[in-house]
C-alpha positions as YAML, in Angstrom:
chain: A
units: angstrom
residues:
- id: 1
  name: MET
  ca: [0.00, 0.00, 0.00]
- id: 2
  name: LYS
  ca: [2.83, 2.37, 0.90]
- id: 3
  name: LYS
  ca: [4.48, 1.61, -2.45]
- id: 4
  name: ILE
  ca: [1.28, 2.45, -4.34]
- id: 5
  name: ILE
  ca: [0.91, 5.75, -2.47]
- id: 6
  name: LEU
  ca: [4.55, 6.61, -3.17]
- id: 7
  name: ILE
  ca: [4.09, 5.88, -6.90]
- id: 8
  name: LEU
  ca: [0.95, 8.07, -7.04]
- id: 9
  name: VAL
  ca: [2.78, 10.93, -5.34]
- id: 10
  name: VAL
  ca: [5.66, 10.70, -7.84]
- id: 11
  name: ILE
  ca: [3.27, 10.62, -10.82]
- id: 12
  name: PHE
  ca: [1.29, 13.57, -9.43]
- id: 13
  name: GLY
  ca: [4.51, 15.52, -8.88]
- id: 14
  name: LEU
  ca: [5.73, 14.83, -12.40]
- id: 15
  name: GLY
  ca: [2.38, 15.87, -13.81]
- id: 16
  name: MET
  ca: [2.46, 19.16, -11.90]
- id: 17
  name: HIS
  ca: [6.02, 19.82, -13.13]
- id: 18
  name: ALA
  ca: [5.02, 19.13, -16.72]
- id: 19
  name: GLN
  ca: [2.03, 21.48, -16.37]
- id: 20
  name: GLU
  ca: [4.26, 24.22, -14.98]
- id: 21
  name: SER
  ca: [6.70, 23.72, -17.89]
- id: 22
  name: LYS
  ca: [3.86, 24.10, -20.39]
- id: 23
  name: GLU
  ca: [2.72, 27.29, -18.67]
- id: 24
  name: THR
  ca: [6.19, 28.83, -18.66]
- id: 25
  name: LYS
  ca: [7.00, 27.91, -22.29]
- id: 26
  name: LYS
  ca: [4.56, 30.03, -24.21]
- id: 27
  name: GLN
  ca: [4.24, 29.25, -27.88]
- id: 28
  name: TYR
  ca: [4.37, 32.11, -30.40]
- id: 29
  name: LYS
  ca: [0.97, 32.91, -31.82]
- id: 30
  name: PRO
  ca: [1.11, 33.66, -35.56]
- id: 31
  name: THR
  ca: [-0.09, 37.13, -36.53]
- id: 32
  name: LEU
  ca: [-2.22, 38.12, -39.51]
- id: 33
  name: LYS
  ca: [-2.80, 41.49, -41.17]
- id: 34
  name: ILE
  ca: [-4.83, 42.20, -44.30]
- id: 35
  name: ASN
  ca: [-3.87, 44.93, -46.77]
- id: 36
  name: GLY
  ca: [-5.00, 46.03, -50.21]
- id: 37
  name: ARG
  ca: [-5.07, 48.82, -52.77]
- id: 38
  name: ILE
  ca: [-7.26, 49.98, -55.65]
- id: 39
  name: GLN
  ca: [-6.09, 52.26, -58.44]
- id: 40
  name: TYR
  ca: [-8.71, 53.22, -61.03]
- id: 41
  name: ASP
  ca: [-7.37, 55.09, -64.07]
- id: 42
  name: PHE
  ca: [-8.58, 57.15, -67.03]
- id: 43
  name: GLU
  ca: [-6.24, 57.97, -69.93]
- id: 44
  name: PHE
  ca: [-6.83, 60.35, -72.84]
- id: 45
  name: LEU
  ca: [-4.04, 60.19, -75.44]
- id: 46
  name: LYS
  ca: [-3.72, 62.22, -78.64]
- id: 47
  name: ARG
  ca: [-1.03, 62.93, -81.25]
- id: 48
  name: ASN
  ca: [-0.77, 66.56, -82.37]
- id: 49
  name: ASN
  ca: [-1.48, 65.78, -86.02]
- id: 50
  name: VAL
  ca: [-4.29, 63.31, -85.34]
- id: 51
  name: ASP
  ca: [-7.88, 64.46, -84.81]
- id: 52
  name: ASN
  ca: [-9.14, 61.80, -82.41]
- id: 53
  name: TYR
  ca: [-8.22, 60.96, -78.82]
- id: 54
  name: PHE
  ca: [-7.51, 57.43, -77.67]
- id: 55
  name: ASN
  ca: [-9.70, 57.16, -74.56]
- id: 56
  name: ASP
  ca: [-9.59, 54.29, -72.11]
- id: 57
  name: ASN
  ca: [-9.98, 53.36, -68.47]
- id: 58
  name: GLU
  ca: [-8.83, 50.43, -66.36]
- id: 59
  name: PHE
  ca: [-8.24, 49.11, -62.89]
- id: 60
  name: ARG
  ca: [-4.48, 49.57, -62.99]
- id: 61
  name: ARG
  ca: [-3.85, 47.81, -59.69]
- id: 62
  name: VAL
  ca: [-6.14, 45.72, -57.50]
- id: 63
  name: HIS
  ca: [-3.87, 44.29, -54.81]
- id: 64
  name: PHE
  ca: [-4.84, 42.08, -51.91]
- id: 65
  name: SER
  ca: [-2.32, 40.83, -49.35]
- id: 66
  name: VAL
  ca: [-1.96, 39.06, -46.06]
- id: 67
  name: LEU
  ca: [1.17, 39.37, -43.94]
- id: 68
  name: GLY
  ca: [2.44, 38.71, -40.46]
- id: 69
  name: ASN
  ca: [4.80, 36.60, -38.36]
- id: 70
  name: VAL
  ca: [4.85, 32.89, -37.64]
- id: 71
  name: ALA
  ca: [7.77, 33.28, -35.23]
- id: 72
  name: LYS
  ca: [9.54, 36.18, -33.59]
- id: 73
  name: ASN
  ca: [12.05, 36.43, -36.43]
- id: 74
  name: VAL
  ca: [10.11, 34.85, -39.30]
- id: 75
  name: LYS
  ca: [7.81, 37.01, -41.41]
- id: 76
  name: TYR
  ca: [5.65, 36.22, -44.41]
- id: 77
  name: LYS
  ca: [3.62, 38.03, -47.03]
- id: 78
  name: VAL
  ca: [1.35, 36.91, -49.84]
- id: 79
  name: GLU
  ca: [0.32, 39.73, -52.19]
- id: 80
  name: THR
  ca: [-1.51, 39.25, -55.48]
- id: 81
  name: ASP
  ca: [-2.83, 41.61, -58.16]
- id: 82
  name: PHE
  ca: [-6.24, 40.99, -59.77]
- id: 83
  name: ALA
  ca: [-6.13, 43.82, -62.33]
- id: 84
  name: HIS
  ca: [-7.46, 42.94, -65.81]
- id: 85
  name: GLY
  ca: [-9.12, 39.84, -64.39]
- id: 86
  name: GLU
  ca: [-5.78, 38.00, -64.10]
- id: 87
  name: LEU
  ca: [-3.96, 36.75, -61.04]
- id: 88
  name: GLY
  ca: [-0.37, 37.91, -60.71]
- id: 89
  name: PHE
  ca: [2.14, 37.44, -57.90]
- id: 90
  name: ARG
  ca: [3.67, 40.52, -56.27]
- id: 91
  name: ASP
  ca: [5.27, 40.24, -52.78]
- id: 92
  name: VAL
  ca: [5.19, 36.53, -51.96]
- id: 93
  name: TYR
  ca: [7.97, 35.64, -49.54]
- id: 94
  name: ILE
  ca: [9.26, 34.10, -46.34]
- id: 95
  name: LYS
  ca: [11.68, 36.42, -44.53]
- id: 96
  name: TYR
  ca: [14.06, 35.80, -41.64]
- id: 97
  name: THR
  ca: [15.08, 38.90, -39.69]
- id: 98
  name: ALA
  ca: [18.55, 38.62, -38.17]
- id: 99
  name: GLY
  ca: [18.85, 41.98, -36.43]
- id: 100
  name: LYS
  ca: [22.11, 43.75, -37.19]
- id: 101
  name: TYR
  ca: [22.92, 41.09, -39.79]
- id: 102
  name: GLY
  ca: [19.97, 42.13, -41.96]
- id: 103
  name: ASN
  ca: [17.00, 40.32, -43.43]
- id: 104
  name: PHE
  ca: [17.09, 37.20, -45.60]
- id: 105
  name: ALA
  ca: [14.11, 36.38, -47.81]
- id: 106
  name: PHE
  ca: [13.10, 33.66, -50.25]
- id: 107
  name: GLY
  ca: [10.37, 34.37, -52.77]
- id: 108
  name: SER
  ca: [9.17, 37.37, -54.75]
- id: 109
  name: LEU
  ca: [10.03, 40.97, -53.81]
- id: 110
  name: ALA
  ca: [10.66, 44.20, -55.69]
- id: 111
  name: GLU
  ca: [14.19, 44.12, -57.07]
- id: 112
  name: PRO
  ca: [16.34, 46.98, -55.68]
- id: 113
  name: THR
  ca: [17.22, 48.60, -59.01]
- id: 114
  name: SER
  ca: [16.48, 52.30, -58.41]
- id: 115
  name: LEU
  ca: [14.97, 54.82, -56.03]
- id: 116
  name: ASP
  ca: [11.91, 55.20, -58.27]
- id: 117
  name: MET
  ca: [11.43, 51.41, -58.47]
- id: 118
  name: GLU
  ca: [11.84, 50.97, -54.71]
- id: 119
  name: THR
  ca: [9.08, 53.48, -53.99]
- id: 120
  name: SER
  ca: [5.75, 51.65, -53.75]
- id: 121
  name: SER
  ca: [2.96, 52.47, -56.22]
- id: 122
  name: LYS
  ca: [0.96, 53.61, -53.17]
- id: 123
  name: TYR
  ca: [3.43, 56.44, -52.63]
- id: 124
  name: MET
  ca: [4.67, 57.33, -56.15]
- id: 125
  name: ALA
  ca: [4.49, 61.04, -56.81]
- id: 126
  name: PHE
  ca: [3.56, 60.57, -60.49]
- id: 127
  name: PHE
  ca: [0.99, 58.49, -62.32]
- id: 128
  name: ASP
  ca: [3.70, 56.22, -63.72]
- id: 129
  name: ARG
  ca: [7.34, 55.59, -62.95]
- id: 130
  name: ALA
  ca: [9.95, 57.25, -65.16]
- id: 131
  name: MET
  ca: [11.00, 55.55, -68.44]
- id: 132
  name: LEU
  ca: [14.34, 54.74, -66.82]
- id: 133
  name: THR
  ca: [12.70, 51.92, -64.87]
- id: 134
  name: SER
  ca: [11.68, 50.21, -68.14]
- id: 135
  name: LEU
  ca: [15.25, 48.98, -68.57]
- id: 136
  name: GLN
  ca: [14.20, 46.36, -66.03]
- id: 137
  name: ASN
  ca: [11.70, 43.71, -67.22]
- id: 138
  name: PHE
  ca: [9.40, 43.82, -64.22]
- id: 139
  name: ARG
  ca: [9.46, 45.36, -60.76]
- id: 140
  name: TRP
  ca: [9.41, 42.03, -58.92]
- id: 141
  name: GLY
  ca: [11.81, 39.10, -59.07]
- id: 142
  name: SER
  ca: [11.56, 35.69, -57.45]
- id: 143
  name: GLY
  ca: [14.57, 34.11, -55.80]
- id: 144
  name: PHE
  ca: [16.88, 35.06, -52.93]
- id: 145
  name: HIS
  ca: [16.85, 38.58, -51.44]
- id: 146
  name: TYR
  ca: [19.00, 40.26, -48.79]
- id: 147
  name: GLU
  ca: [18.63, 43.70, -47.18]
- id: 148
  name: ASN
  ca: [20.31, 45.55, -44.36]
- id: 149
  name: PHE
  ca: [19.19, 49.12, -43.60]
- id: 150
  name: GLY
  ca: [21.17, 49.44, -40.37]
- id: 151
  name: LEU
  ca: [24.73, 49.83, -41.63]
- id: 152
  name: LEU
  ca: [26.75, 52.70, -40.12]
- id: 153
  name: HIS
  ca: [24.04, 53.23, -37.48]
- id: 154
  name: GLY
  ca: [21.31, 53.47, -40.11]
- id: 155
  name: LYS
  ca: [23.13, 55.91, -42.39]
- id: 156
  name: MET
  ca: [23.87, 53.29, -45.05]
- id: 157
  name: SER
  ca: [22.04, 50.33, -46.57]
- id: 158
  name: LEU
  ca: [22.86, 47.30, -48.73]
- id: 159
  name: GLN
  ca: [20.36, 45.33, -50.82]
- id: 160
  name: MET
  ca: [21.02, 42.35, -53.08]
- id: 161
  name: ALA
  ca: [18.92, 39.91, -55.06]
- id: 162
  name: TYR
  ca: [19.49, 36.79, -57.17]
- id: 163
  name: THR
  ca: [16.30, 36.14, -59.10]
- id: 164
  name: ASN
  ca: [14.88, 34.15, -62.01]
- id: 165
  name: ASN
  ca: [13.21, 35.30, -65.22]
- id: 166
  name: GLY
  ca: [9.75, 33.76, -64.73]
- id: 167
  name: PHE
  ca: [6.43, 35.52, -65.28]
- id: 168
  name: ASP
  ca: [4.36, 36.83, -62.37]
- id: 169
  name: ASN
  ca: [1.09, 35.41, -63.75]
- id: 170
  name: GLU
  ca: [2.69, 31.96, -63.82]
- id: 171
  name: GLY
  ca: [3.89, 32.11, -60.23]
- id: 172
  name: PHE
  ca: [7.42, 33.08, -61.40]
- id: 173
  name: ARG
  ca: [7.93, 29.54, -62.65]
- id: 174
  name: ASP
  ca: [11.12, 29.45, -64.73]
- id: 175
  name: THR
  ca: [12.03, 26.35, -66.73]
- id: 176
  name: SER
  ca: [15.04, 28.01, -68.41]
- id: 177
  name: LEU
  ca: [17.41, 28.63, -65.52]
- id: 178
  name: GLU
  ca: [20.27, 27.46, -67.74]
- id: 179
  name: ASP
  ca: [19.90, 30.75, -69.66]
- id: 180
  name: GLY
  ca: [21.05, 32.62, -66.57]
- id: 181
  name: MET
  ca: [19.52, 34.55, -63.68]
- id: 182
  name: ASN
  ca: [19.40, 38.18, -62.54]
- id: 183
  name: PHE
  ca: [21.89, 39.62, -60.06]
- id: 184
  name: VAL
  ca: [21.01, 42.97, -58.47]
- id: 185
  name: ALA
  ca: [22.87, 45.07, -55.90]
- id: 186
  name: ARG
  ca: [22.12, 48.51, -54.44]
- id: 187
  name: VAL
  ca: [24.05, 50.61, -51.93]
- id: 188
  name: THR
  ca: [22.53, 53.80, -50.49]
- id: 189
  name: GLY
  ca: [23.34, 56.36, -47.84]
- id: 190
  name: THR
  ca: [21.98, 59.54, -46.31]
- id: 191
  name: VAL
  ca: [24.25, 62.57, -46.28]
- id: 192
  name: ILE
  ca: [21.62, 64.51, -44.32]
- id: 193
  name: ASN
  ca: [18.85, 62.92, -42.24]
- id: 194
  name: ASN
  ca: [17.27, 65.48, -39.93]
- id: 195
  name: LYS
  ca: [13.84, 64.16, -38.96]
- id: 196
  name: GLU
  ca: [12.94, 67.18, -36.85]
- id: 197
  name: LYS
  ca: [13.51, 69.62, -39.72]
- id: 198
  name: LYS
  ca: [12.23, 67.05, -42.26]
- id: 199
  name: GLN
  ca: [15.42, 67.21, -44.29]
- id: 200
  name: ILE
  ca: [16.81, 64.27, -46.27]
- id: 201
  name: VAL
  ca: [19.62, 63.93, -48.80]
- id: 202
  name: HIS
  ca: [19.75, 60.40, -50.23]
- id: 203
  name: LEU
  ca: [22.53, 59.10, -52.49]
- id: 204
  name: GLY
  ca: [22.62, 55.67, -54.09]
- id: 205
  name: ILE
  ca: [24.27, 53.46, -56.68]
- id: 206
  name: ASN
  ca: [22.79, 50.30, -58.19]
- id: 207
  name: TYR
  ca: [23.94, 47.55, -60.54]
- id: 208
  name: ASP
  ca: [22.27, 44.60, -62.21]
- id: 209
  name: SER
  ca: [23.17, 41.89, -64.71]
- id: 210
  name: ARG
  ca: [20.54, 39.95, -66.69]
- id: 211
  name: PRO
  ca: [20.10, 37.65, -69.69]
- id: 212
  name: TYR
  ca: [19.10, 39.41, -72.91]
- id: 213
  name: LYS
  ca: [15.53, 40.37, -73.65]
- id: 214
  name: ASP
  ca: [13.99, 42.81, -76.17]
- id: 215
  name: LEU
  ca: [13.16, 46.20, -74.67]
- id: 216
  name: LYS
  ca: [9.45, 47.13, -74.68]
- id: 217
  name: PHE
  ca: [7.97, 50.10, -72.86]
- id: 218
  name: ARG
  ca: [5.40, 52.90, -72.99]
- id: 219
  name: PRO
  ca: [6.28, 56.59, -72.51]
- id: 220
  name: GLU
  ca: [4.95, 56.93, -68.94]
- id: 221
  name: ASN
  ca: [1.40, 55.83, -69.66]
- id: 222
  name: HIS
  ca: [-0.07, 52.34, -69.34]
- id: 223
  name: MET
  ca: [-2.60, 52.02, -72.16]
- id: 224
  name: GLY
  ca: [-0.85, 53.57, -75.17]
- id: 225
  name: SER
  ca: [1.38, 51.97, -77.80]
- id: 226
  name: LYS
  ca: [4.69, 50.40, -76.86]
- id: 227
  name: TYR
  ca: [8.12, 51.12, -78.25]
- id: 228
  name: HIS
  ca: [10.01, 47.97, -79.19]
- id: 229
  name: TYR
  ca: [13.81, 47.84, -79.39]
- id: 230
  name: VAL
  ca: [15.73, 44.84, -80.74]
- id: 231
  name: PHE
  ca: [19.48, 44.45, -80.14]
- id: 232
  name: ASP
  ca: [20.77, 42.06, -82.77]
- id: 233
  name: GLY
  ca: [23.11, 39.38, -81.44]
- id: 234
  name: ALA
  ca: [23.04, 40.53, -77.80]
- id: 235
  name: ASP
  ca: [23.05, 37.80, -75.13]
- id: 236
  name: ASN
  ca: [23.13, 39.75, -71.85]
- id: 237
  name: ARG
  ca: [22.66, 43.24, -70.43]
- id: 238
  name: LYS
  ca: [24.18, 45.17, -67.56]
- id: 239
  name: ASP
  ca: [22.87, 48.32, -65.85]
- id: 240
  name: LEU
  ca: [24.66, 50.89, -63.73]
- id: 241
  name: GLY
  ca: [22.58, 53.58, -62.06]
- id: 242
  name: PHE
  ca: [23.02, 56.59, -59.78]
- id: 243
  name: GLU
  ca: [20.37, 58.05, -57.44]
- id: 244
  name: LEU
  ca: [19.67, 61.37, -55.74]
- id: 245
  name: GLY
  ca: [16.66, 62.09, -53.57]
- id: 246
  name: THR
  ca: [16.12, 65.11, -51.33]
- id: 247
  name: THR
  ca: [13.43, 66.52, -49.08]
- id: 248
  name: PHE
  ca: [13.60, 69.94, -47.45]
- id: 249
  name: GLY
  ca: [10.25, 70.33, -45.78]
- id: 250
  name: PRO
  ca: [7.54, 70.73, -48.44]
- id: 251
  name: ILE
  ca: [10.09, 70.84, -51.30]
- id: 252
  name: SER
  ca: [11.38, 67.59, -52.79]
- id: 253
  name: VAL
  ca: [13.85, 67.00, -55.64]
- id: 254
  name: GLN
  ca: [14.69, 63.60, -57.08]
- id: 255
  name: GLY
  ca: [16.72, 62.35, -60.05]
- id: 256
  name: GLU
  ca: [18.43, 59.27, -61.45]
- id: 257
  name: TYR
  ca: [20.73, 58.29, -64.30]
- id: 258
  name: LYS
  ca: [21.14, 54.77, -65.68]
- id: 259
  name: LYS
  ca: [23.29, 53.29, -68.43]
- id: 260
  name: GLN
  ca: [22.57, 49.88, -69.94]
- id: 261
  name: THR
  ca: [25.15, 47.91, -71.93]
- id: 262
  name: LEU
  ca: [23.96, 45.02, -74.10]
- id: 263
  name: ASN
  ca: [26.79, 42.69, -75.00]
- id: 264
  name: ALA
  ca: [26.90, 41.14, -78.47]
- id: 265
  name: THR
  ca: [29.59, 39.10, -80.25]
- id: 266
  name: GLU
  ca: [30.83, 41.86, -82.51]
- id: 267
  name: LYS
  ca: [29.91, 45.02, -80.54]
- id: 268
  name: ASP
  ca: [28.10, 46.41, -77.52]
- id: 269
  name: TYR
  ca: [24.88, 48.42, -77.69]
- id: 270
  name: LYS
  ca: [24.09, 51.26, -75.30]
- id: 271
  name: MET
  ca: [20.92, 52.64, -73.73]
- id: 272
  name: THR
  ca: [20.96, 55.68, -71.46]
- id: 273
  name: ALA
  ca: [18.08, 57.08, -69.43]
- id: 274
  name: TYR
  ca: [17.59, 59.76, -66.81]
- id: 275
  name: TYR
  ca: [14.93, 61.85, -65.12]
- id: 276
  name: ALA
  ca: [14.64, 64.74, -62.71]
- id: 277
  name: PHE
  ca: [11.58, 65.97, -60.84]
- id: 278
  name: ALA
  ca: [10.60, 68.52, -58.24]
- id: 279
  name: SER
  ca: [7.51, 68.60, -56.04]
- id: 280
  name: TYR
  ca: [6.05, 71.15, -53.66]
- id: 281
  name: PHE
  ca: [3.31, 70.74, -51.05]
- id: 282
  name: ILE
  ca: [1.22, 73.90, -51.07]
- id: 283
  name: THR
  ca: [-0.32, 72.83, -47.75]
- id: 284
  name: GLY
  ca: [3.05, 72.27, -46.04]
- id: 285
  name: GLU
  ca: [3.38, 68.47, -45.91]
- id: 286
  name: TYR
  ca: [6.51, 66.52, -46.85]
- id: 287
  name: ARG
  ca: [7.54, 63.17, -48.35]
- id: 288
  name: PRO
  ca: [8.69, 60.85, -45.51]
- id: 289
  name: TYR
  ca: [11.76, 58.67, -46.02]
- id: 290
  name: LYS
  ca: [12.44, 55.19, -44.66]
- id: 291
  name: HIS
  ca: [14.48, 52.16, -45.74]
- id: 292
  name: ALA
  ca: [16.06, 53.92, -48.74]
- id: 293
  name: ALA
  ca: [12.71, 54.93, -50.29]
- id: 294
  name: PHE
  ca: [9.97, 57.52, -49.90]
- id: 295
  name: GLY
  ca: [6.74, 56.61, -48.12]
- id: 296
  name: ARG
  ca: [3.26, 57.65, -47.10]
- id: 297
  name: VAL
  ca: [2.27, 61.33, -47.10]
- id: 298
  name: LYS
  ca: [0.16, 62.33, -44.08]
- id: 299
  name: PRO
  ca: [-1.97, 65.47, -44.56]
- id: 300
  name: LYS
  ca: [-1.92, 67.98, -41.72]
- id: 301
  name: ASN
  ca: [-5.67, 68.53, -42.04]
- id: 302
  name: ASP
  ca: [-7.36, 65.55, -43.67]
- id: 303
  name: ILE
  ca: [-11.03, 65.25, -44.60]
- id: 304
  name: ASP
  ca: [-11.71, 63.05, -41.55]
- id: 305
  name: ASN
  ca: [-11.03, 66.04, -39.29]
- id: 306
  name: GLY
  ca: [-12.84, 68.70, -41.26]
- id: 307
  name: GLY
  ca: [-9.84, 69.68, -43.37]
- id: 308
  name: PHE
  ca: [-9.23, 69.78, -47.11]
- id: 309
  name: GLY
  ca: [-6.30, 67.36, -47.21]
- id: 310
  name: ALA
  ca: [-2.90, 67.95, -48.82]
- id: 311
  name: ILE
  ca: [-2.14, 69.48, -52.23]
- id: 312
  name: GLU
  ca: [1.07, 68.67, -54.11]
- id: 313
  name: VAL
  ca: [2.21, 70.17, -57.42]
- id: 314
  name: LEU
  ca: [5.07, 68.59, -59.34]
- id: 315
  name: ALA
  ca: [7.00, 68.51, -62.61]
- id: 316
  name: ARG
  ca: [9.31, 65.95, -64.21]
- id: 317
  name: TYR
  ca: [11.56, 65.67, -67.24]
- id: 318
  name: SER
  ca: [12.69, 62.22, -68.38]
- id: 319
  name: SER
  ca: [14.62, 60.88, -71.34]
- id: 320
  name: MET
  ca: [15.52, 57.56, -72.97]
- id: 321
  name: ARG
  ca: [18.19, 57.35, -75.67]
- id: 322
  name: THR
  ca: [19.79, 54.50, -77.61]
- id: 323
  name: SER
  ca: [23.06, 54.36, -79.53]
- id: 324
  name: LYS
  ca: [22.56, 55.18, -83.22]
- id: 325
  name: ASP
  ca: [23.89, 51.83, -84.43]
- id: 326
  name: VAL
  ca: [20.75, 50.28, -82.94]
- id: 327
  name: ILE
  ca: [18.51, 52.63, -84.91]
- id: 328
  name: ASN
  ca: [20.16, 51.61, -88.19]
- id: 329
  name: LEU
  ca: [19.27, 47.93, -87.79]
- id: 330
  name: GLU
  ca: [17.07, 46.58, -90.58]
- id: 331
  name: ARG
  ca: [15.17, 43.31, -90.95]
- id: 332
  name: LEU
  ca: [13.01, 41.71, -93.61]
- id: 333
  name: ASN
  ca: [9.30, 41.99, -92.84]
- id: 334
  name: PRO
  ca: [7.94, 38.46, -93.56]
- id: 335
  name: GLU
  ca: [4.51, 39.87, -94.49]
- id: 336
  name: THR
  ca: [5.56, 42.64, -96.90]
- id: 337
  name: LEU
  ca: [9.00, 41.22, -97.87]
- id: 338
  name: ILE
  ca: [10.36, 44.73, -97.45]
- id: 339
  name: MET
  ca: [13.44, 45.68, -95.43]
- id: 340
  name: GLU
  ca: [12.28, 47.84, -92.51]
- id: 341
  name: LYS
  ca: [14.04, 49.64, -89.67]
- id: 342
  name: VAL
  ca: [13.68, 47.69, -86.44]
- id: 343
  name: ASN
  ca: [14.06, 50.60, -84.04]
- id: 344
  name: PRO
  ca: [12.70, 53.88, -85.43]
- id: 345
  name: GLN
  ca: [13.10, 56.01, -82.26]
- id: 346
  name: TYR
  ca: [16.53, 57.30, -81.24]
- id: 347
  name: ASP
  ca: [15.61, 59.81, -78.54]
- id: 348
  name: ILE
  ca: [12.38, 59.89, -76.49]
- id: 349
  name: ASN
  ca: [11.70, 62.75, -74.07]
- id: 350
  name: ASN
  ca: [8.82, 63.38, -71.67]
- id: 351
  name: ILE
  ca: [7.67, 66.49, -69.84]
- id: 352
  name: SER
  ca: [5.16, 65.78, -67.06]
- id: 353
  name: LEU
  ca: [3.13, 68.18, -64.94]
- id: 354
  name: GLY
  ca: [1.17, 66.79, -62.01]
- id: 355
  name: LEU
  ca: [-1.30, 67.58, -59.26]
- id: 356
  name: ASN
  ca: [-1.97, 65.30, -56.27]
- id: 357
  name: TRP
  ca: [-4.81, 65.75, -53.80]
- id: 358
  name: TYR
  ca: [-4.37, 63.65, -50.65]
- id: 359
  name: LEU
  ca: [-7.79, 63.46, -48.97]
- id: 360
  name: ASN
  ca: [-6.21, 61.55, -46.11]
- id: 361
  name: SER
  ca: [-3.14, 59.36, -45.74]
- id: 362
  name: HIS
  ca: [-4.83, 56.42, -47.50]
- id: 363
  name: MET
  ca: [-6.71, 58.08, -50.37]
- id: 364
  name: ARG
  ca: [-5.77, 60.49, -53.13]
- id: 365
  name: VAL
  ca: [-6.76, 61.81, -56.56]
- id: 366
  name: MET
  ca: [-4.05, 62.32, -59.22]
- id: 367
  name: TYR
  ca: [-3.79, 64.22, -62.49]
- id: 368
  name: ASN
  ca: [-0.80, 64.22, -64.87]
- id: 369
  name: TYR
  ca: [-0.36, 65.96, -68.19]
- id: 370
  name: VAL
  ca: [2.49, 64.42, -70.19]
- id: 371
  name: ILE
  ca: [4.02, 65.56, -73.50]
- id: 372
  name: THR
  ca: [6.09, 62.91, -75.30]
- id: 373
  name: ASP
  ca: [8.50, 63.95, -78.06]
- id: 374
  name: ASP
  ca: [9.76, 60.87, -79.90]
- id: 375
  name: GLY
  ca: [10.79, 62.57, -83.14]
- id: 376
  name: ASN
  ca: [7.69, 61.48, -85.05]
- id: 377
  name: ASP
  ca: [7.33, 64.30, -87.61]
- id: 378
  name: ILE
  ca: [4.32, 62.71, -89.28]
- id: 379
  name: LEU
  ca: [2.03, 62.18, -86.26]
- id: 380
  name: GLY
  ca: [3.55, 64.83, -84.00]
- id: 381
  name: ASN
  ca: [4.09, 64.79, -80.25]
- id: 382
  name: LEU
  ca: [1.90, 62.67, -77.98]
- id: 383
  name: GLY
  ca: [-0.22, 64.52, -75.41]
- id: 384
  name: GLN
  ca: [-1.51, 62.56, -72.43]
- id: 385
  name: HIS
  ca: [-4.16, 63.44, -69.83]
- id: 386
  name: LEU
  ca: [-3.97, 60.89, -67.00]
- id: 387
  name: PHE
  ca: [-6.41, 60.67, -64.07]
- id: 388
  name: ARG
  ca: [-6.37, 58.29, -61.09]
- id: 389
  name: VAL
  ca: [-8.42, 57.65, -57.98]
- id: 390
  name: GLN
  ca: [-6.66, 55.41, -55.48]
- id: 391
  name: LEU
  ca: [-6.97, 54.10, -51.96]
- id: 392
  name: ASP
  ca: [-5.18, 51.54, -49.86]
- id: 393
  name: PHE
  ca: [-6.08, 49.85, -46.61]
...
């Protein structure tokens, strides 16, 4: 009997100890946050020497995302775009945060190729990014990503990516990895970072190397005709870019320059692009800066508190130019059997004027007027009236 009692006491004691251990070892509860954005656009495009406008509208972006943590140092995000009735991957990743050693991520993120490309579409000052960003196939790349924004006590950052060439609407599936992958690196620093006076001077340099692909882009609209450049015999391309971004209270100035070299057997082709823009908040707000990019504008008096919101006026000049040996390329048109120039445009220049009305920090109305000069003497310059209503949550 004494032995049975002793055994019961031991079992009871072990059970109590196990219960206490379970109570002291708390398991991490995964977190979940839901985000999204809607951008609804109208575009009215017209050549000077053409009577009719090309009028169109679209849902440019319809993003839905979930994000959170599954452990203290393990984050996730799944973001998709439903615009045009198609499903496309955007940010889809698993990220490990290692403190002073930076963040390591596997999956799809925006490739760190420029200041304009790193700024989210929620916070872009203009309707569309500058033509310079078209030298990159797509904003996102799937693969391995690294970032560290805490170098030199937060004054310097390093970002790198090694990504594939898949398509976002196919889940970035790439069955041709033997053709090569994309390597991207970006180093940035702040010469001035005075948060109290809202003063920022950002400098950056970026580099990327990619397999060859024809260059297709629109002149800072999304529904007009595309330019198409072919670089005969090229098998890879390399970009080198320089960044400048400043904020001095309500005044902001930003510019970038990028040079692309396309390597072929007999010669190298060149593309150069740059832009510069200035913005001014009439109502006194400023463009906040974090993690080597500009972020969300917060009106001083938004419509939720009886105010009018924030008003921003802005102007931009951007240019894209190719080496003349590319323009002189000719190929036989299989339909007409006539030799035709492959790349008719040598120099494309845009002038953009814009007005942004921030009703609150999550909703704004945008208008851009863009003049595109591509040297087309027959049709004339392209005039573009661009309108957008957007919100994010």
